[in-house]
mmJSON file of the N, C-alpha and C atoms, coordinates in Angstrom:
{"data_MODEL":{"atom_site":{
"group_PDB":["ATOM","ATOM","ATOM","ATOM","ATOM","ATOM","ATOM","ATOM","ATOM","ATOM","ATOM","ATOM","ATOM","ATOM","ATOM","ATOM","ATOM","ATOM","ATOM","ATOM","ATOM","ATOM","ATOM","ATOM","ATOM","ATOM","ATOM","ATOM","ATOM","ATOM","ATOM","ATOM","ATOM","ATOM","ATOM","ATOM","ATOM","ATOM","ATOM","ATOM","ATOM","ATOM","ATOM","ATOM","ATOM","ATOM","ATOM","ATOM","ATOM","ATOM","ATOM","ATOM","ATOM","ATOM","ATOM","ATOM","ATOM","ATOM","ATOM","ATOM","ATOM","ATOM","ATOM","ATOM","ATOM","ATOM","ATOM","ATOM","ATOM","ATOM","ATOM","ATOM","ATOM","ATOM","ATOM","ATOM","ATOM","ATOM","ATOM","ATOM","ATOM","ATOM","ATOM","ATOM","ATOM","ATOM","ATOM","ATOM","ATOM","ATOM","ATOM","ATOM","ATOM","ATOM","ATOM","ATOM","ATOM","ATOM","ATOM","ATOM","ATOM","ATOM","ATOM","ATOM","ATOM","ATOM","ATOM","ATOM","ATOM","ATOM","ATOM","ATOM","ATOM","ATOM","ATOM","ATOM","ATOM","ATOM","ATOM","ATOM","ATOM","ATOM","ATOM","ATOM","ATOM","ATOM","ATOM","ATOM","ATOM","ATOM","ATOM","ATOM","ATOM","ATOM","ATOM","ATOM","ATOM","ATOM","ATOM","ATOM","ATOM","ATOM","ATOM","ATOM","ATOM","ATOM","ATOM","ATOM","ATOM","ATOM","ATOM","ATOM","ATOM","ATOM","ATOM","ATOM","ATOM","ATOM","ATOM","ATOM","ATOM","ATOM","ATOM","ATOM","ATOM","ATOM","ATOM","ATOM","ATOM","ATOM","ATOM","ATOM","ATOM","ATOM","ATOM","ATOM","ATOM","ATOM","ATOM","ATOM","ATOM","ATOM","ATOM","ATOM","ATOM","ATOM"],
"id":[1,2,3,4,5,6,7,8,9,10,11,12,13,14,15,16,17,18,19,20,21,22,23,24,25,26,27,28,29,30,31,32,33,34,35,36,37,38,39,40,41,42,43,44,45,46,47,48,49,50,51,52,53,54,55,56,57,58,59,60,61,62,63,64,65,66,67,68,69,70,71,72,73,74,75,76,77,78,79,80,81,82,83,84,85,86,87,88,89,90,91,92,93,94,95,96,97,98,99,100,101,102,103,104,105,106,107,108,109,110,111,112,113,114,115,116,117,118,119,120,121,122,123,124,125,126,127,128,129,130,131,132,133,134,135,136,137,138,139,140,141,142,143,144,145,146,147,148,149,150,151,152,153,154,155,156,157,158,159,160,161,162,163,164,165,166,167,168,169,170,171,172,173,174,175,176,177,178,179,180,181,182,183,184,185,186],
"type_symbol":["N","C","C","N","C","C","N","C","C","N","C","C","N","C","C","N","C","C","N","C","C","N","C","C","N","C","C","N","C","C","N","C","C","N","C","C","N","C","C","N","C","C","N","C","C","N","C","C","N","C","C","N","C","C","N","C","C","N","C","C","N","C","C","N","C","C","N","C","C","N","C","C","N","C","C","N","C","C","N","C","C","N","C","C","N","C","C","N","C","C","N","C","C","N","C","C","N","C","C","N","C","C","N","C","C","N","C","C","N","C","C","N","C","C","N","C","C","N","C","C","N","C","C","N","C","C","N","C","C","N","C","C","N","C","C","N","C","C","N","C","C","N","C","C","N","C","C","N","C","C","N","C","C","N","C","C","N","C","C","N","C","C","N","C","C","N","C","C","N","C","C","N","C","C","N","C","C","N","C","C","N","C","C","N","C","C"],
"label_atom_id":["N","CA","C","N","CA","C","N","CA","C","N","CA","C","N","CA","C","N","CA","C","N","CA","C","N","CA","C","N","CA","C","N","CA","C","N","CA","C","N","CA","C","N","CA","C","N","CA","C","N","CA","C","N","CA","C","N","CA","C","N","CA","C","N","CA","C","N","CA","C","N","CA","C","N","CA","C","N","CA","C","N","CA","C","N","CA","C","N","CA","C","N","CA","C","N","CA","C","N","CA","C","N","CA","C","N","CA","C","N","CA","C","N","CA","C","N","CA","C","N","CA","C","N","CA","C","N","CA","C","N","CA","C","N","CA","C","N","CA","C","N","CA","C","N","CA","C","N","CA","C","N","CA","C","N","CA","C","N","CA","C","N","CA","C","N","CA","C","N","CA","C","N","CA","C","N","CA","C","N","CA","C","N","CA","C","N","CA","C","N","CA","C","N","CA","C","N","CA","C","N","CA","C","N","CA","C","N","CA","C","N","CA","C","N","CA","C"],
"label_alt_id":[null,null,null,null,null,null,null,null,null,null,null,null,null,null,null,null,null,null,null,null,null,null,null,null,null,null,null,null,null,null,null,null,null,null,null,null,null,null,null,null,null,null,null,null,null,null,null,null,null,null,null,null,null,null,null,null,null,null,null,null,null,null,null,null,null,null,null,null,null,null,null,null,null,null,null,null,null,null,null,null,null,null,null,null,null,null,null,null,null,null,null,null,null,null,null,null,null,null,null,null,null,null,null,null,null,null,null,null,null,null,null,null,null,null,null,null,null,null,null,null,null,null,null,null,null,null,null,null,null,null,null,null,null,null,null,null,null,null,null,null,null,null,null,null,null,null,null,null,null,null,null,null,null,null,null,null,null,null,null,null,null,null,null,null,null,null,null,null,null,null,null,null,null,null,null,null,null,null,null,null,null,null,null,null,null,null],
"label_comp_id":["MET","MET","MET","THR","THR","THR","PRO","PRO","PRO","GLU","GLU","GLU","THR","THR","THR","THR","THR","THR","ASP","ASP","ASP","GLU","GLU","GLU","ASP","ASP","ASP","ILE","ILE","ILE","ARG","ARG","ARG","ALA","ALA","ALA","ALA","ALA","ALA","ALA","ALA","ALA","LEU","LEU","LEU","GLN","GLN","GLN","TYR","TYR","TYR","VAL","VAL","VAL","ARG","ARG","ARG","LYS","LYS","LYS","VAL","VAL","VAL","SER","SER","SER","GLY","GLY","GLY","PHE","PHE","PHE","ARG","ARG","ARG","THR","THR","THR","PRO","PRO","PRO","ALA","ALA","ALA","ALA","ALA","ALA","HIS","HIS","HIS","ASN","ASN","ASN","ARG","ARG","ARG","ALA","ALA","ALA","ALA","ALA","ALA","PHE","PHE","PHE","GLU","GLU","GLU","ARG","ARG","ARG","ALA","ALA","ALA","VAL","VAL","VAL","GLU","GLU","GLU","ALA","ALA","ALA","VAL","VAL","VAL","ALA","ALA","ALA","GLU","GLU","GLU","ALA","ALA","ALA","THR","THR","THR","ARG","ARG","ARG","GLN","GLN","GLN","LEU","LEU","LEU","LEU","LEU","LEU","GLY","GLY","GLY","ASP","ASP","ASP","LEU","LEU","LEU","GLU","GLU","GLU","VAL","VAL","VAL","ARG","ARG","ARG","GLY","GLY","GLY","ARG","ARG","ARG","SER","SER","SER","ARG","ARG","ARG","ALA","ALA","ALA","GLU","GLU","GLU"],
"label_asym_id":["A","A","A","A","A","A","A","A","A","A","A","A","A","A","A","A","A","A","A","A","A","A","A","A","A","A","A","A","A","A","A","A","A","A","A","A","A","A","A","A","A","A","A","A","A","A","A","A","A","A","A","A","A","A","A","A","A","A","A","A","A","A","A","A","A","A","A","A","A","A","A","A","A","A","A","A","A","A","A","A","A","A","A","A","A","A","A","A","A","A","A","A","A","A","A","A","A","A","A","A","A","A","A","A","A","A","A","A","A","A","A","A","A","A","A","A","A","A","A","A","A","A","A","A","A","A","A","A","A","A","A","A","A","A","A","A","A","A","A","A","A","A","A","A","A","A","A","A","A","A","A","A","A","A","A","A","A","A","A","A","A","A","A","A","A","A","A","A","A","A","A","A","A","A","A","A","A","A","A","A","A","A","A","A","A","A"],
"label_entity_id":["1","1","1","1","1","1","1","1","1","1","1","1","1","1","1","1","1","1","1","1","1","1","1","1","1","1","1","1","1","1","1","1","1","1","1","1","1","1","1","1","1","1","1","1","1","1","1","1","1","1","1","1","1","1","1","1","1","1","1","1","1","1","1","1","1","1","1","1","1","1","1","1","1","1","1","1","1","1","1","1","1","1","1","1","1","1","1","1","1","1","1","1","1","1","1","1","1","1","1","1","1","1","1","1","1","1","1","1","1","1","1","1","1","1","1","1","1","1","1","1","1","1","1","1","1","1","1","1","1","1","1","1","1","1","1","1","1","1","1","1","1","1","1","1","1","1","1","1","1","1","1","1","1","1","1","1","1","1","1","1","1","1","1","1","1","1","1","1","1","1","1","1","1","1","1","1","1","1","1","1","1","1","1","1","1","1"],
"label_seq_id":[1,1,1,2,2,2,3,3,3,4,4,4,5,5,5,6,6,6,7,7,7,8,8,8,9,9,9,10,10,10,11,11,11,12,12,12,13,13,13,14,14,14,15,15,15,16,16,16,17,17,17,18,18,18,19,19,19,20,20,20,21,21,21,22,22,22,23,23,23,24,24,24,25,25,25,26,26,26,27,27,27,28,28,28,29,29,29,30,30,30,31,31,31,32,32,32,33,33,33,34,34,34,35,35,35,36,36,36,37,37,37,38,38,38,39,39,39,40,40,40,41,41,41,42,42,42,43,43,43,44,44,44,45,45,45,46,46,46,47,47,47,48,48,48,49,49,49,50,50,50,51,51,51,52,52,52,53,53,53,54,54,54,55,55,55,56,56,56,57,57,57,58,58,58,59,59,59,60,60,60,61,61,61,62,62,62],
"pdbx_PDB_ins_code":[null,null,null,null,null,null,null,null,null,null,null,null,null,null,null,null,null,null,null,null,null,null,null,null,null,null,null,null,null,null,null,null,null,null,null,null,null,null,null,null,null,null,null,null,null,null,null,null,null,null,null,null,null,null,null,null,null,null,null,null,null,null,null,null,null,null,null,null,null,null,null,null,null,null,null,null,null,null,null,null,null,null,null,null,null,null,null,null,null,null,null,null,null,null,null,null,null,null,null,null,null,null,null,null,null,null,null,null,null,null,null,null,null,null,null,null,null,null,null,null,null,null,null,null,null,null,null,null,null,null,null,null,null,null,null,null,null,null,null,null,null,null,null,null,null,null,null,null,null,null,null,null,null,null,null,null,null,null,null,null,null,null,null,null,null,null,null,null,null,null,null,null,null,null,null,null,null,null,null,null,null,null,null,null,null,null],
"Cartn_x":[71.564,72.133,71.763,72.203,71.782,71.6,70.55,70.321,71.252,71.996,73.35,74.464,74.445,75.686,75.275,76.275,75.851,76.864,76.64,77.309,78.817,78.727,79.981,81.009,80.377,80.869,81.392,80.726,81.001,82.386,82.282,83.388,84.535,84.383,85.434,86.27,85.508,85.906,86.648,86.107,86.719,88.264,88.016,89.168,90.455,90.246,90.997,91.479,90.503,91.063,92.088,91.809,92.806,93.907,93.895,95.143,95.987,95.436,96.025,96.686,95.995,96.476,97.271,97.351,98.152,99.426,99.512,100.537,100.845,99.743,99.904,98.8,99.107,97.567,97.279,98.17,97.831,98.613,97.66,98.492,98.994,100.159,100.762,99.762,100.094,99.017,98.784,99.654,99.666,99.002,98.812,97.952,96.434,96.264,95.111,93.834,93.878,92.506,92.427,93.492,93.459,92.982,93.336,93.202,91.597,91.294,89.792,88.834,89.22,88.439,88.277,89.419,89.473,88.451,88.644,87.871,86.536,85.909,84.685,84.011,85.138,84.85,84.546,85.465,85.156,83.986,83.829,82.513,81.282,81.114,80.054,79.977,80.951,81.034,80.532,80.773,80.274,78.741,78.318,76.935,76.202,76.741,76.018,75.764,77.092,77.051,76.046,75.975,75.235,73.741,73.375,72.006,71.513,72.658,72.172,72.148,72.73,72.77,71.275,71.287,69.857,70.36,69.495,70.071,68.945,68.99,68.101,67.13,66.106,65.276,65.006,65.445,65.322,64.981,63.782,63.434,64.23,64.136,65.015,64.568,63.655,63.153,63.662,64.335,64.754,66.026],
"Cartn_y":[87.135,87.329,86.495,86.121,85.558,86.636,86.516,87.75,88.222,87.232,87.741,88.48,88.055,88.511,90.226,91.116,92.45,92.877,93.81,94.723,94.616,95.414,95.523,94.429,93.022,91.75,91.356,91.818,91.404,91.833,93.354,94.127,93.814,93.675,93.366,92.122,91.222,89.732,89.887,90.788,91.111,91.722,92.729,93.494,92.508,91.886,90.549,89.819,89.494,88.527,89.282,90.506,91.426,91.728,92.07,92.073,90.957,89.795,88.46,88.013,88.148,87.799,88.764,90.193,91.07,91.287,90.931,90.886,92.294,93.108,94.582,94.924,95.102,95.868,96.972,97.78,99.17,99.431,99.686,99.746,101.052,101.502,102.683,103.545,104.787,105.548,105.275,104.611,104.352,103.06,102.369,101.115,101.035,102.297,102.182,102.226,102.643,102.272,101.144,100.305,98.824,98.029,98.454,97.724,97.659,99.089,99.334,98.615,98.765,97.947,96.459,95.845,94.504,94.012,95.035,94.931,95.056,95.978,95.869,94.73,94.269,92.955,91.937,91.568,90.607,90.461,91.774,92.103,91.719,92.31,92.109,90.307,89.758,88.346,87.714,88.111,87.489,87.785,88.784,89.254,88.301,88.021,87.356,85.794,85.469,84.154,83.618,84.717,84.749,84.665,85.296,85.539,84.448,83.726,82.434,81.076,81.17,79.887,79.463,78.323,77.772,76.894,77.296,76.655,75.634,74.513,73.62,73.94,73.898,74.298,75.872,76.652,77.993,78.602,79.349,79.975,81.117,81.117,82.092,83.784,83.917,85.359,85.587,84.671,84.899,85.499],
"Cartn_z":[97.613,98.894,100.081,100.784,102.125,103.208,103.901,104.59,105.694,106.007,107.08,106.419,104.945,104.332,103.854,104.323,103.854,102.998,102.19,101.221,101.73,102.935,103.506,103.979,104.002,104.169,102.787,101.699,100.525,100.016,100.384,99.969,100.9,102.178,102.837,102.465,101.748,101.465,100.159,99.407,98.064,98.083,98.916,99.529,99.963,100.786,101.324,100.157,99.198,98.159,97.138,96.97,95.873,96.559,97.945,98.722,98.657,98.7,98.761,97.586,96.295,95.041,94.692,94.962,94.291,95.093,96.359,97.206,97.834,97.694,98.22,99.104,100.177,101.054,100.953,100.281,99.829,98.548,97.307,96.112,96.133,95.549,95.076,94.15,94.274,93.377,92.103,91.234,90.045,89.832,90.841,90.779,91.484,91.845,92.857,91.883,90.843,89.916,89.524,89.215,88.888,89.942,91.171,92.645,92.854,92.755,93.231,92.056,90.628,89.855,90.203,90.461,90.769,92.182,93.06,94.335,93.96,93.148,92.523,91.718,91.039,90.174,90.817,91.816,92.793,93.6,94.168,94.974,94.063,92.854,91.851,91.61,91.248,90.965,92.546,93.62,94.701,95.098,94.654,94.805,93.802,92.638,91.645,92.089,92.768,93.159,94.421,95.172,96.37,95.803,95.142,94.323,93.861,92.925,92.205,93.06,94.296,95.006,95.335,95.305,96.065,97.079,98.243,99.584,99.948,100.294,100.529,101.822,101.714,103.005,103.081,101.917,101.954,100.548,100.516,99.352,98.861,97.51,96.984,97.579,97.845,98.596,99.707,100.444,101.711,101.9],
"occupancy":[1.0,1.0,1.0,1.0,1.0,1.0,1.0,1.0,1.0,1.0,1.0,1.0,1.0,1.0,1.0,1.0,1.0,1.0,1.0,1.0,1.0,1.0,1.0,1.0,1.0,1.0,1.0,1.0,1.0,1.0,1.0,1.0,1.0,1.0,1.0,1.0,1.0,1.0,1.0,1.0,1.0,1.0,1.0,1.0,1.0,1.0,1.0,1.0,1.0,1.0,1.0,1.0,1.0,1.0,1.0,1.0,1.0,1.0,1.0,1.0,1.0,1.0,1.0,1.0,1.0,1.0,1.0,1.0,1.0,1.0,1.0,1.0,1.0,1.0,1.0,1.0,1.0,1.0,1.0,1.0,1.0,1.0,1.0,1.0,1.0,1.0,1.0,1.0,1.0,1.0,1.0,1.0,1.0,1.0,1.0,1.0,1.0,1.0,1.0,1.0,1.0,1.0,1.0,1.0,1.0,1.0,1.0,1.0,1.0,1.0,1.0,1.0,1.0,1.0,1.0,1.0,1.0,1.0,1.0,1.0,1.0,1.0,1.0,1.0,1.0,1.0,1.0,1.0,1.0,1.0,1.0,1.0,1.0,1.0,1.0,1.0,1.0,1.0,1.0,1.0,1.0,1.0,1.0,1.0,1.0,1.0,1.0,1.0,1.0,1.0,1.0,1.0,1.0,1.0,1.0,1.0,1.0,1.0,1.0,1.0,1.0,1.0,1.0,1.0,1.0,1.0,1.0,1.0,1.0,1.0,1.0,1.0,1.0,1.0,1.0,1.0,1.0,1.0,1.0,1.0,1.0,1.0,1.0,1.0,1.0,1.0],
"B_iso_or_equiv":[0.0,0.0,0.0,0.0,0.0,0.0,0.0,0.0,0.0,0.0,0.0,0.0,0.0,0.0,0.0,0.0,0.0,0.0,0.0,0.0,0.0,0.0,0.0,0.0,0.0,0.0,0.0,0.0,0.0,0.0,0.0,0.0,0.0,0.0,0.0,0.0,0.0,0.0,0.0,0.0,0.0,0.0,0.0,0.0,0.0,0.0,0.0,0.0,0.0,0.0,0.0,0.0,0.0,0.0,0.0,0.0,0.0,0.0,0.0,0.0,0.0,0.0,0.0,0.0,0.0,0.0,0.0,0.0,0.0,0.0,0.0,0.0,0.0,0.0,0.0,0.0,0.0,0.0,0.0,0.0,0.0,0.0,0.0,0.0,0.0,0.0,0.0,0.0,0.0,0.0,0.0,0.0,0.0,0.0,0.0,0.0,0.0,0.0,0.0,0.0,0.0,0.0,0.0,0.0,0.0,0.0,0.0,0.0,0.0,0.0,0.0,0.0,0.0,0.0,0.0,0.0,0.0,0.0,0.0,0.0,0.0,0.0,0.0,0.0,0.0,0.0,0.0,0.0,0.0,0.0,0.0,0.0,0.0,0.0,0.0,0.0,0.0,0.0,0.0,0.0,0.0,0.0,0.0,0.0,0.0,0.0,0.0,0.0,0.0,0.0,0.0,0.0,0.0,0.0,0.0,0.0,0.0,0.0,0.0,0.0,0.0,0.0,0.0,0.0,0.0,0.0,0.0,0.0,0.0,0.0,0.0,0.0,0.0,0.0,0.0,0.0,0.0,0.0,0.0,0.0,0.0,0.0,0.0,0.0,0.0,0.0],
"pdbx_formal_charge":[null,null,null,null,null,null,null,null,null,null,null,null,null,null,null,null,null,null,null,null,null,null,null,null,null,null,null,null,null,null,null,null,null,null,null,null,null,null,null,null,null,null,null,null,null,null,null,null,null,null,null,null,null,null,null,null,null,null,null,null,null,null,null,null,null,null,null,null,null,null,null,null,null,null,null,null,null,null,null,null,null,null,null,null,null,null,null,null,null,null,null,null,null,null,null,null,null,null,null,null,null,null,null,null,null,null,null,null,null,null,null,null,null,null,null,null,null,null,null,null,null,null,null,null,null,null,null,null,null,null,null,null,null,null,null,null,null,null,null,null,null,null,null,null,null,null,null,null,null,null,null,null,null,null,null,null,null,null,null,null,null,null,null,null,null,null,null,null,null,null,null,null,null,null,null,null,null,null,null,null,null,null,null,null,null,null],
"auth_seq_id":[1,1,1,2,2,2,3,3,3,4,4,4,5,5,5,6,6,6,7,7,7,8,8,8,9,9,9,10,10,10,11,11,11,12,12,12,13,13,13,14,14,14,15,15,15,16,16,16,17,17,17,18,18,18,19,19,19,20,20,20,21,21,21,22,22,22,23,23,23,24,24,24,25,25,25,26,26,26,27,27,27,28,28,28,29,29,29,30,30,30,31,31,31,32,32,32,33,33,33,34,34,34,35,35,35,36,36,36,37,37,37,38,38,38,39,39,39,40,40,40,41,41,41,42,42,42,43,43,43,44,44,44,45,45,45,46,46,46,47,47,47,48,48,48,49,49,49,50,50,50,51,51,51,52,52,52,53,53,53,54,54,54,55,55,55,56,56,56,57,57,57,58,58,58,59,59,59,60,60,60,61,61,61,62,62,62],
"auth_comp_id":["MET","MET","MET","THR","THR","THR","PRO","PRO","PRO","GLU","GLU","GLU","THR","THR","THR","THR","THR","THR","ASP","ASP","ASP","GLU","GLU","GLU","ASP","ASP","ASP","ILE","ILE","ILE","ARG","ARG","ARG","ALA","ALA","ALA","ALA","ALA","ALA","ALA","ALA","ALA","LEU","LEU","LEU","GLN","GLN","GLN","TYR","TYR","TYR","VAL","VAL","VAL","ARG","ARG","ARG","LYS","LYS","LYS","VAL","VAL","VAL","SER","SER","SER","GLY","GLY","GLY","PHE","PHE","PHE","ARG","ARG","ARG","THR","THR","THR","PRO","PRO","PRO","ALA","ALA","ALA","ALA","ALA","ALA","HIS","HIS","HIS","ASN","ASN","ASN","ARG","ARG","ARG","ALA","ALA","ALA","ALA","ALA","ALA","PHE","PHE","PHE","GLU","GLU","GLU","ARG","ARG","ARG","ALA","ALA","ALA","VAL","VAL","VAL","GLU","GLU","GLU","ALA","ALA","ALA","VAL","VAL","VAL","ALA","ALA","ALA","GLU","GLU","GLU","ALA","ALA","ALA","THR","THR","THR","ARG","ARG","ARG","GLN","GLN","GLN","LEU","LEU","LEU","LEU","LEU","LEU","GLY","GLY","GLY","ASP","ASP","ASP","LEU","LEU","LEU","GLU","GLU","GLU","VAL","VAL","VAL","ARG","ARG","ARG","GLY","GLY","GLY","ARG","ARG","ARG","SER","SER","SER","ARG","ARG","ARG","ALA","ALA","ALA","GLU","GLU","GLU"],
"auth_asym_id":["A","A","A","A","A","A","A","A","A","A","A","A","A","A","A","A","A","A","A","A","A","A","A","A","A","A","A","A","A","A","A","A","A","A","A","A","A","A","A","A","A","A","A","A","A","A","A","A","A","A","A","A","A","A","A","A","A","A","A","A","A","A","A","A","A","A","A","A","A","A","A","A","A","A","A","A","A","A","A","A","A","A","A","A","A","A","A","A","A","A","A","A","A","A","A","A","A","A","A","A","A","A","A","A","A","A","A","A","A","A","A","A","A","A","A","A","A","A","A","A","A","A","A","A","A","A","A","A","A","A","A","A","A","A","A","A","A","A","A","A","A","A","A","A","A","A","A","A","A","A","A","A","A","A","A","A","A","A","A","A","A","A","A","A","A","A","A","A","A","A","A","A","A","A","A","A","A","A","A","A","A","A","A","A","A","A"],
"auth_atom_id":["N","CA","C","N","CA","C","N","CA","C","N","CA","C","N","CA","C","N","CA","C","N","CA","C","N","CA","C","N","CA","C","N","CA","C","N","CA","C","N","CA","C","N","CA","C","N","CA","C","N","CA","C","N","CA","C","N","CA","C","N","CA","C","N","CA","C","N","CA","C","N","CA","C","N","CA","C","N","CA","C","N","CA","C","N","CA","C","N","CA","C","N","CA","C","N","CA","C","N","CA","C","N","CA","C","N","CA","C","N","CA","C","N","CA","C","N","CA","C","N","CA","C","N","CA","C","N","CA","C","N","CA","C","N","CA","C","N","CA","C","N","CA","C","N","CA","C","N","CA","C","N","CA","C","N","CA","C","N","CA","C","N","CA","C","N","CA","C","N","CA","C","N","CA","C","N","CA","C","N","CA","C","N","CA","C","N","CA","C","N","CA","C","N","CA","C","N","CA","C","N","CA","C","N","CA","C","N","CA","C","N","CA","C","N","CA","C"],
"pdbx_PDB_model_num":[1,1,1,1,1,1,1,1,1,1,1,1,1,1,1,1,1,1,1,1,1,1,1,1,1,1,1,1,1,1,1,1,1,1,1,1,1,1,1,1,1,1,1,1,1,1,1,1,1,1,1,1,1,1,1,1,1,1,1,1,1,1,1,1,1,1,1,1,1,1,1,1,1,1,1,1,1,1,1,1,1,1,1,1,1,1,1,1,1,1,1,1,1,1,1,1,1,1,1,1,1,1,1,1,1,1,1,1,1,1,1,1,1,1,1,1,1,1,1,1,1,1,1,1,1,1,1,1,1,1,1,1,1,1,1,1,1,1,1,1,1,1,1,1,1,1,1,1,1,1,1,1,1,1,1,1,1,1,1,1,1,1,1,1,1,1,1,1,1,1,1,1,1,1,1,1,1,1,1,1,1,1,1,1,1,1]
}}}
């Protein structure tokens, strides 16, 4: 993860993505668990991506 990207940023982006692709701003009660699982899965995939990226001129430890 880059120093300027916070977990809050990642979750907000994941939430925005899931809202966009599902077409729901807020899911109905019977869809809430699936919605939250999707947000967490997208957030985790994003964390993995950011952790794996190599940026020229920057060491991985930064």
